[in-house]
N, C-alpha and C positions, 0 to 999 in steps of 0.2 A: 849753244844759246840757252841762256837762263830762262826759267819759266817766269811768266808774269807774276807781279806781286799779287799774292792772295788777298781777297777782300777781308778775310778774318772777321766776318760777322759772328755774333755770339748767340748762344742759346744755353739755358740751364734747365737740367731736370733735377728736382729735389723730391726726396721721399720723406713723408712726415709720419710720426707716430700719433695716434689719436687716443686720448685718455679721458677717463671720467673726470669731470672738472672738480668734483668734491674730493674723491679719494686719491686721484692721481694715478690710479692703476690703468693699464691698457684696456681699452675698450674691445674685449675679445670678440664680442658679437655686436657691433654697433647697429642701431636701428636702420632698417632698409631705407628709410627716408633720408638718412644723412647722405648717402652716396648719390641718391636721386637729386637731392638739393644741390650738391656739388656739380653734377653733370648738367643740371638745368642752368646753372650760373656760368659754367666754364666750358661746356661741350667737350670736344676731344682733348682739351688741354688738362683734363684730369682723368686719371685711370686708377684701377686697382693695382696693388702690389701683391706680393705672395700672401701676406696675412690680412685678415679682415681689419686688423687694428692699424693698417697702413693706407696711405694714399700717395700717389705720385702726381706731380704736376710737371708741366713742360712749357717753357716760354715759347713764343714764336721766334722768328729769326730777327735779331736785334742788330742794328748797325754799330752801336757803341755801348759803353758801359752805362751811360746816362739813361738811355732807353731800356737797357736791361734792368737797371735798378727800378724804374718806374713799373715795369711789367711784373717783375718778381714780387715787389711789394704788393701790387694789386692781387696777385694769385695767392700769396700768404694770407692777406686780409680776407679774401672771399672764402678760403677754406676755413679760417678761424671763425668767420661769421656763420657759416653753415654749421659748423660744429657746435657753436653756442646755442643754436636752436634746439639742440638735443642734450644740453647740459654736458657737452663734450668740449675738449680744448685741443689745440695743436701743440706738439712738441717738435721743434726743429732740432733734432739731436740724433746721434747715430746709434746709441743704445739707451734703453730705459734704465734708470738707476736701480730698479728692483724686480722687474718682470722676469718670470721664468719662461723659457721657450716651450717647456712641456705643456703649458696651459693654453698656448695660442691655437687658433683655428685658421687654416688656410682658406683662401678664396677658391670657390668651386668653379674653376675654368680649366680648360684642357691643358694650357701651358703650365699651370701650377701643379695640376695632377701629374703630369708627365715628369715635371722637375722633381717633385717629391718621390715619385716611384723610382727615378733614376739615382737619385742621391740620398734617399732615406734620411737618416738622422742628420746629415750634413745640411740637407734642405730644411728640415724642421727646426734647426738651430738658428736659421737666418732671421732672427729678430734684430735686424740691423738696418740702418738707413744710410744711404750715401748721397753724394752730389756729383753730378756729371756735367761737365762743361764742354760744349761743342764750339769749335772755331771753324769758320768756312775756309776750306782749301779745295778749290775746284780741280787743280791739276793732280791727276793720280800719282805721278812719280814724285811730286813735291810733297804730297801728303805722307808717303812712305819715308822720304828723306827726313822730313821734320819729326816723324815718329821715332826714327832712329836716334835723333839728337836730344829729344826732350827728356828721356829717362834720368839723366844725370840730375835733373832738377826736381823730379817727382818727390823725393824726400822732403825738400824745402816746402813744397806745396801742401804735403800731408801735415807737416808740423804746424803750419799756420791754421789748419782746419780742425785740429784734434777736438773731439767732442764725445769720446766714448771711454771714459775712465772706469765706469762701473759695468759689472756683468753679474746678473742674477743676485743683486744686492751686495756684491763684494766690490770693495775698492781694489781694482786689479794691480795697482801700482804702475800702470801704463797710462799714458795720456790718450792713446787710441788702441782700443781693444778690437774694434770692428775689423781691421784688416786680418787679425788672427782668425776670427770666425770665418770671414769671407774667403781667406786664403786657403782653407781646407778644400775648397772646391778645385776640381781640375781646370786648366785653361784660365788661371788667374795669376795675379802677380805681375811683375815687370816683364814684358815680352823680349824675346831675343831680337836682334837686328835683322833686317831683311835686305837683299840685294836690289830690290826694286819692287814695282808694283806686280810684275809678273810673278816674282818669287812669292809674294803674299797670296796671289791667285792660285799658284800651284799648291800651296799649303792647304787652302780651303778645299781644293779639288781632291787632294790626297786624303784628307780627313774624311770627307764625304764618301769617297769610293771605298775606304776601308770600313767605313760604318762607325767611326769614332764620334764624329759630330757633322751633321748635315744642316745645321742652323748656325750661321756665323754670329747671330746675336747671343749665342751661348758661349761665345769666347769672351771671358770676363776680365781681360787684362786691365791693368792700371792705365793704359792708353791704347786706343785701337782706332783703326779707320772705321768710321761708321758704315754699315752696309745699307742703311736706309737714307743717309743724307751725304752730300759731298763735304763732310766734315771730319776733323781729327778730334776724337772724343777723349777727354781726360777724366779718368774715373778713380784716381788714387785717393781722393780726399774724403774725409768725414764730412758729414752735413754740418754746415756752419749754423750754429744757433742764431747768431746776430746777423741780420741782413747785410750790414756793411762789410762784414768779414767775407761773405761769399762774393760781393762785389769787388773787393780788393783782390781776391785770388783770381777772379775773372780777368781783371786788369793786368795782373802779373802774367797770367797764361797767354793772353793776347799779345802783350808786349814781347814776351819771350819768343813767340812764333815769328813775329816780325823781325826780331833781332837775328834769329836763326836763318830766316829767309835771306836777310841781308848778307850773312856769311856765305850762304849757298850761291847768291848771285855774284859774289867775288871769288867763286871757286874755292871756298874754304868750308870748314865744318867744325863743330864743337867736338872735342876729342871724346872717343868712346872708351869706356872702362868696362872691366869684366863684370858680368852680371852679378857675381858673388859680392863684389865691392858695392854695387848700387844697392843690392838687397841689405847689405850691412848698414848703410846709411838709412834706408827705409826703416829698419828695426830701431835705429837710434831715434828717428823721428817719432815712431810709435812709443818708445819708452819714455823719452824726455821732452818731447814737444819743442816749444820755442825756448825753454829754459836750459837746454842742454847744449851739446856740441854735435857737429857732424864732421865727418872726414873730408878734408880738402885734398883731393887726390893729386892735385897739382903740387901743392906744398908738402904732401905726404905727412899731414899732421891733423890732429883734431882741433877744430876752431869753434869758438862760441857761435851759436846760432845767430845772435844779434849782429856779430861782426859780418858773418856771411850774408846776412840780409842786406846790410849796408852796401856790401859789394855788389849784390845782385841789382839793387836799386840803381846804383851808379851805372851798372852795365846796361840797364834796359831804359834809362831816362830818356834817350833820344827817340827811341821807338815809342815810348809812351807819349812824349810830346807830339809826335806825328799822329797818334791815334786819339789824342785828347783825353788821356787818362792819367796824367802825371800826379794829380792829387791822390787818386785812388791807389796808384802804385806806391806812393810814399807813405800812405796809411799803414802799410805793412809794419812800419816801426811802431805804430800804436799797438798793433796786436802783440808784437814782441814785448813791449813794455808793459801793457795791461794784462796780458794773458789771453789764451784762448777760452772757449767754452769749457774745455776740460779743466783748465786752471780754476775757473770760477766755481765749477761744480765742486771740486775738491775743497776749495776754500770754504764754501758755504757748508758743506758736510762736516768739515773738521771744526769749524766755529760752533755749529750746533752741538757737536759731541762735547766740546770744551765748556759749553754752557749747561751741560748736564742732560742733554737729550738722549734718549735711547736711539740706537742705530736706525730703527724703522721710522722714528720721528725725524731724524736727521736726513734720511733719504727723501722724506716727504717735503722738507724745506728745499731740497735740491730741485724737485719736480716743480714746486711753486716758482722757484727762480727761472727754471726753463720755460715755463708757460709765459712769464712776463718777458723774458729776454728774447723769446721767439718772435715777439711782436715789436721789439724795440726798433724804432726808426721806420716803422710801417704806419703810414697815415690811416686815420680812422675812415 
């Protein structure tokens, strides 16, 4: 008997960088009043992240992408308004164009002290922000079954979100450098498949008994079953600078899970491929973003990302119609055509250099663009 259809409610967690509004540099030690203002306005929906120059927000449970858009826009606006009170600004981006990790200060909380003690320089280098999308899947077995099928599509979602082309003032030549920094941590990357929910529980027990990891929230895979909520949490993406890009990716993820559930209910499944092949496509998404190619392992050839996205939209359109997010799904073509945040950052940087700017000035122009683009489509 097939499990019942999951409700696929949505929630997003976003991590933002906080910068000095004039200089564009990270606010290494923001005024204490900034976080207090955020908490007064948003309560538990805003929390610290590892660094003092970061904040994390989380939406409530949203039934569809329309309500998700409204709430996420409200959260971004509130954080930006709180920041403005202290001459600060919000950057929705996965890496700062010029900041050095060596200069940053971590938040004085037990979790972050333990994290830094355990991972040393690997933790101190985590001047990166991500976007995590939760989709409600109540059935334990179905949650694992869907987690086994989604990894083929994780590189596609990463490519659409790329926003980290710079690291410590250098153009890395990659559209997403964040996965390289975060991927140095253990228990990160694309997970192996599981035989079922009991297999997942056995792994947690084994790791805890051995002393490797007794906190499942410190399993940082690109997709994982949440241990706090009955959700499947997708974590592969960079943080989208533009609000609508985040909503598009949420619509794709929600539609994908419904499509895969329908396969499951027909006693079918998406074909699994070797982990090394999935990681190869993830690398290509990091390197080239939406302007490159990914391997189509069915056709056994490299295919332009734009063509693959057309195929994916066609594959998911019926599911998107049922969920009421067809326009958001099809907007993925706009991202491919116009470019991601990473594409725009590189364009701004190179245009400034071509106009005679020094690299430091060109990076500042990128920061100015990021401040504006982070609030694009966010009502006042």
